[in-house]
Structures are given as C-alpha cells and as structure tokens.
N, C-alpha and C positions, 0 to 999 in steps of 0.2 A: 873523687877528683874535686878540688875546690871550685866553688862557683865564683862569679865575679865579686860577690860580696865577700867570699872567703879570701880571694886574692887581695882585695882592698883592705880587709882586716889584717892580713899578714903584712902588707906593706906599711900599714899604720903602726903595727907593733914594732917593726924594724926601725921605723922613723922615731918612735918614742924611745927605743933602746939607745939609738944614736944620740938623741937629745939628752937622755939621762946620763950617758957617759960624758957628754960635754959639760953639763952643769953639775955633775957629781951628786945627783939626788938619788938616794936609795929608794925612796917611795916611788918615784917615777920609774926607776929601774924595775921594781917589782910589777908595776902596772904594765910596763912594756913586755916583760916576760910572759905575763898572763895573756895579754892580747895576742902575742906572737904564737903561743902554743895552742890557743883556742882553735884555729882552723885545722891544726894537725890532729887534735883530739876529735874534731868533727869528722875529718876524713877517716880516721880509724873507726869511729862509731858506725859510719855508713858502710865501711868495708866489711866489718865483722858482724853486722846485724842485718844482713840482707834477708828479707822475709821469703818464705816459700809460698809462692803465689801460683794460681791457675787462672788464666785470663781467657775469656771466650767472647766472641763478637757475633751479634745476630742482627740481621737486617729486617726491617718491617716488611719488605718485599724484595725478592732477588731480581725481579723484572719490573721495570717501570717505564712509562712513556716519558718522552722528553718534556721538560717543564715541571715534572712532578717532584715532590719532596719525599725523601726517604729518611726514616728514622733509624739510627744505628744505636743499639744497646750493647754496652760493654759490661760484662760481669767479671768482677775481681773476687776470687775466693782466697781467703787466707788459710793455707794449710799448715801454717806453723803453730807454735805454742805460745807466742806472745803477740800482743796487739801491735799492728803495724804503725809506723810513723807516717809522716807526710809523704804522699805519693803523687807524682805528676804523670799522667798518661798522655801520650802523644800518638795519635793514629795517623799514619801517612796516607794521603789522598793523592790521586792523579791531579795534574794541574787543571784538567777540564772540570773537575768536581770542586775545586777550591783549594784553599791552603789547609795544611794539616790541622786536625782537630785536637785541642788540648783540654784536658779535664783534670780536676783535682779531687783526690780521695784521701781522707784522713781517718785514722783510728779504726781499722777493721779488726774486730775481736777475733781470737782464734776460732777456726772452723766456721767462720761466717762469710757471707757473700754480700758484696756491695755492688749495686748497679748504677751506672751513669749513662746518660743518653745525650746524643747530639743529632742534629739533622743536617742533611746536605741537599743541595738542589741539583737534580739531574738536568743540566743545561742542554745537552745535546746527545744524540744517539751515540752508542758505542759500547764496547765491552771493557769494563774497568776492573782493576784489582785494588781492593781496599786493604791497606796494611803494608808492611808489618807494623805492629803496635809496640811502642817503646815505653817502658816503665822506669821512671826516675824516682829514686828514694833520696830524700833529703833529711838532714838533721833538723832539730827544732829551730835552730837559728838561721838555717838556709845558707850555711857556710860551705857545705860539701854536698856532692850529689853523685850517686852511682846509677848507672844505666844498664838495663837489661832489655833485650829485644825478643819478642815472640816472632816465630817464623810463619805463623798462620796468616793466610790472606783469604779474603772473601770476594767472590766475583759478583759484580753488579752489571746486569744487562739493561741498557737503556734503549727502548724501542724508538723508532722515528715517530713523529706526530702522525696520527691517523685521523682522517676526517670522515664524516658520514656522507655517503653518496647514495643517490637513487639508483638501485641496481636493476630496476625493471627494464631499462633500455638496453641492458647487456644480454638479454635472452635472444638466442638465434631464432630466425624464422623457422617455423615448423618444428620447434623443439618438443612438441608433444604437450601433455597435460601438465599444468603447474608452471611455476616460474622457471624451474630448472630440471624438467623431466622430459625424456624423449622415449616414445613407445616404439618397441620393436615387435613386429608381427612375425609369428613363426609360420613356416611353410605347411605344417600339419598340426592337427590337434594333439598328436602324440608328443610334440616337442613342448616342454615347459620347464621352468626352472624352480618354481615354488608352488606351494599349495596353501590354501587357507581354509578355515572352518566354514561350514555351510551357513548361509544367512537366508532367512525367509525371502523368497522371490528369486533365488538363484535357479538357473536351468538344471534340472535333475540329471540331464544327460551328461553334465560335466562332473558328476561325482566320480571320484577315483576310488574304486572299490578295493584294490589292494591296500591302500592307505587306511580305508575304513576298517578292514579286517585287522590291520596292525595296531591302530590307535584306538579303535572303538568309537570314533567320532566321525561324523560326515565331513569329508574333505573335498574341496572343489579344486579342479585343475586351474592353474593360472596360465592360460594360453597367451597372455600378454605379460611381458616383464618390463619393468620400468627401470631405466638406468639414468643416472644423473648426467646432466649435460657437462661437457668438458670445456675447459677454458685454459688458454695458455697466456701467461703474463710474462712479458719480456721487458727488462730494464736495460736501456743502453747506458752502460757504465763506462764507456770509453772516455779517456781523458780528452780526446779530440772533440767530444760532444759537450761535456759539461765542465771540463777543467779538473783541477786537482781536488784532493780530499779536503772537505770542509768548505768548499766554495758554495755560494748561495744556490747556484743552479743545480749542483750535484745533490745537495741536501734536500732541495725541493723535489728533485726527481725520485730520490729514495722515499721521501714521504708520500709522494703520489703512488709509488708502487705498493707501499703498505696500505694506503687507502683503497686502491683498486683491488688488491688481493683480499683484503678483509671483506669488501663488499661482495666480491664473487663467492667467497666461502660462505658468507652468511646468506647468500641467495640460493645456496644449494649446489653450486658448481663443484666439480672436482678440478682442482687447480694444479697446473704445472708451471713452475717458475724457472726462467732462464735469463742469462745475461749475455753480453757480447763475448765473454770468454768462458762460458759454462753452459752445457746443454740443459734443456728444460727437464726438471725432475718433479715428481709429485710432492706437494707440500700441503700441510694444514695451515690454518691462520697463524697458529703459534710458531710453527717451524719457519714460516715465511718471515715473521717479524724477527725471529732469532737470526736468520740469515741477513736480513737487512740491517740489523744492529751492527754487524761487523763487516759489511760490504765496503769495498774500496774501489777506486777507479782502476781501469785496465788500460794497458798500452796497445790493445788490439786496434788496428787501423780502420777496419770496416765492419759493418754489422751484417753484411750480405750473407756470409757463410753461416752465421748463427741462425738467420731466418730461413735460409734454404733447407736446412736440416729439419725444420719443423713441419714442412709440407707433407712429406711421405708418411709420417707417423701420426697424423692427426685426422680424425673423422671429418667428414665434409661439413657437419654442423657445429664444429668447434668454434668457440668465441676466441678471438685474438685481440689482446690488449697490449699495446706497446707504449712505453714512455721514452721519449727521445727529445733531442733538441730540434729546432726547425731544420728539416733535412735539405740537402742540396738536390739539384735536379736528378742526378743519378740515383741518389738514395730514394727519392720519391718514386722513380721507376721501379726500383727493387721492391719497395713496399707494395706498390700496385700489383706487381707480378705475383708476389708471394701471397697476397691477400685473396687471390682468385679461388684458392682451395679452402677458404674458411667461410664460416657463416657470418656472424656479427663481427665487425672489425672496428676497433676503437684505437685512435692514435692521440696520445696526450703530448702536445708539443710545449716544452717549457724552455723559456729563454735562458741561456747560460748565465747571463747577468741582467740585472734590471736595465731596461732601456734608458732610464734616466741617468745611469752612470756611464753610458757609452758615449763616445764622440758622436756628434750629429750624423755624420756620414755612416758610421758603423750601425747606429740605431736604425736609420732608414733602411740600410741593407738587410739587417736581421729581421725587421718587421716585414719588409717586402718578401723575404724568403718564406716566412711563416704564412703570409697571405697566399702566395702562389702554391705552397704545399697543401694548404687547406683546400683550395679550389680543385687541385688535381686529384687529391685523395678522395674528396667527396664525390667526384665524378666516377670514381672506382668503387663506390659503395661504402666508404669509410665514414665513421663519425669522428670528427676532429675537434679536440678541445685545446685551446691555446691559453696558457697561463703564464703569469709573471712569477719569478722565483720568490718575491716577497709577498705575493698575494695568496689568497685561499683557493685551493683547487675546487672546493664545493661551490664557490661563487661562479667560477668559470664553467663548471659542470652544469649548473642551473641555466646560465646564459645560453650555452650551446643547445640545451633541450628546448628552451623558449624559442630560440631562433629556428629550430627545426619545426616546431609547431606552427610558427608564423608562416614559414615557407610552405608547409603542407596546406594551411588554410588559404593562402593566396593562390596556390596551384589549383585548388578545387573551385 
C-alpha cells in the first residue's frame, strides 16, 4: 500500500505528465512516466518481498507496582534467505500505559536476531494486555508499506502502591509467643502434633520411645503446638462508599488494603481477604496483590451481610482490619456489633474525595461523620485511622499510634 509519500509522488508524476502533454516536451514526458511508475514498482517490491519473521516480546517483569518502569524487549528473527529491508514495529499499548510504541529495525541478515527495547511507565494499578505488535515493511524510498500483525499479547499486572506500616500494633491480646503466634495447650500429654530432636536440658520423661525406635534418634514430644494468628482483611469496595473505578478514594482504599495485607503477611499472620461482594478467602501477599490489581467497585448496597458472615467462622483472637469510607450511624453500629467477636480490630477510614475539593457544607459533614465514627468505634475497642485519599497511609498510621501513646500516658 502506498504511503503518503508514495501518493504524493504518484500525484506529482500525473501532474508532470499533464504538463508534458500541454507543452509537448518529450523529456518532461519521460520524467513524468518514471515518477508515476515509481510508487507502483515500490508497492510491487513490498508485496512480493515480504520477509519471513518471528517476533517475540519479553517484559523485564510481569508484575510491577504502580509508578514503576517496565522495560519491553522485542526480538525480531529473520527466518528468510535474504536481508530484510526497512522495518517499522508498532506495539499496541492500553491507553493507561501510554501511546503505542514505535521502533525501527533495518537490515537483519538471514537467520539473525535483532533486539529493540522500549520502556513504559505503569502509572496505575490494573491488568493490561500489551500487543498485538504490527510489523510494517517499507521500500528504500518509503513510497510503499506492507503491514503484518502478530496475534501474541503479553499480560502486565500492576499492583497498587504498598506502604510500609508498623505491624506490631496488629497483634491480638493474648496471642501467645511471638508477634503472630498463639499457643494451644492439649488436654493430655498424649496429644501432640509434632516432635523434635532431643536438646540437652529437655525433660527425659518427654522422650517418645516409639519414635526413637523408628528413627534411631532421641525425639521429644511437642505437647504445645504453635499456630499462626489469623487475620481477616475486608475492603469496602461499594460504589456507595468510594465511587466509581479510578476515583481517588477508591484507589486509595485499594492501596490501603494492599499495605495492610502485606503488613499482616510479613508479620506472620494467616490472612483471609474479603470484599462487600465476595466472602473472605485465604490469601498470600502475592495472591492478595494480584486480586487488588484487578478489583473493581461493587453495586452492593450494604456491608452488613458481608461482615456478619465473618463472625461465626473466626476464632476469638482473630484480628479484623477493614478499609471503608467514614461510616454512617447505622454502619458504625454494625461494625461495633460485629467487632465483639474479634480480638484486635482496626478500621481505616478514607475520605471518598479530598475535603479540599468538596463544598464547604459537604466537607464539614464528611469530617464530622469521620470524627463521630472514630469516637464511637474507639469506645468499642477499635483502633481507628483516618486518612485523606491524596495523603500517605503510613503518616496517618503513625499519627494514630502516637495519639494512643499520648492518651495512655495521660491516663496513667
């Protein structure tokens, strides 16, 4: 297919031919014929000399955090028997990652591979498909171009921003030894789950002789087993709470869920994650971030049904962490009632929009709702963190901890 330059050349050739006919110049007529036929020859060259190429795309990382740069390497292998001509590569990108990337490749010898790279900025969380990649072959004069498209696409998962939080305040009272361990005593010495090798100083009466006979080593009964503390993380993803996809409040809430979930996992907790429209399921840090990368708002009206289902299936010392907008009076009552069956309880209240962008009356109403909710939940044993969507959760987290320490000091 002729390019813009090719169409312009063809138009110029026709104009010259018309001028040659008018003035009767044979020389000008020959030049016009040559200029006119040149784009046609270029189109034929491109059409019949298409190279046999193999194109592969590779990302420097398939999973990145928001704000990170990802390097994309495109490998072009010439599987033909002649050196390729001028090639233009265009890799399609989602709008959230920027405009399509364009690269130029020239003169790939037969059975050789040429690599080109470009970088993209993962501006915000999400699941993106990079590709397809289009290969344009052009003649040496750039008068004609042929296009071939590869169907392969590569997935890029962009995690939400995760902040470092102090996880020591998340441990439940009486959780046992360590930051996230709870000891369970057995009713009799015959009940045990594991054994370990004898260490000098152990009580010889705890030697398990059947295991000694089987292994040939002194084995000690473990009459205490240690289990990891449990935590439930709930993200209020209702549209009524934070608005639509991409709003500042919703993205801040997703980021807060990632930060809290990562802190809990790194502190040794077994974490279950749930939302307003999905029950809590066990997750690792990586699985949680994968879920948060693609999470979207829900049309569920209330959060009460999701919270009520957590009570029966949770041990008494389970840590509960919920991320929501400043709740109404009825929602505060629901949170207080549900929280009675949990150990440590943390509520992160994030404004749906920055208060500075709201009308004065709306800003006062939203701020008052957050203040009342904090006072009511704190009386019920909750730790309450209030954060602005454009601010850092870690700063609000530290301020809340400092406020609690000051309150404890003044009370003593």
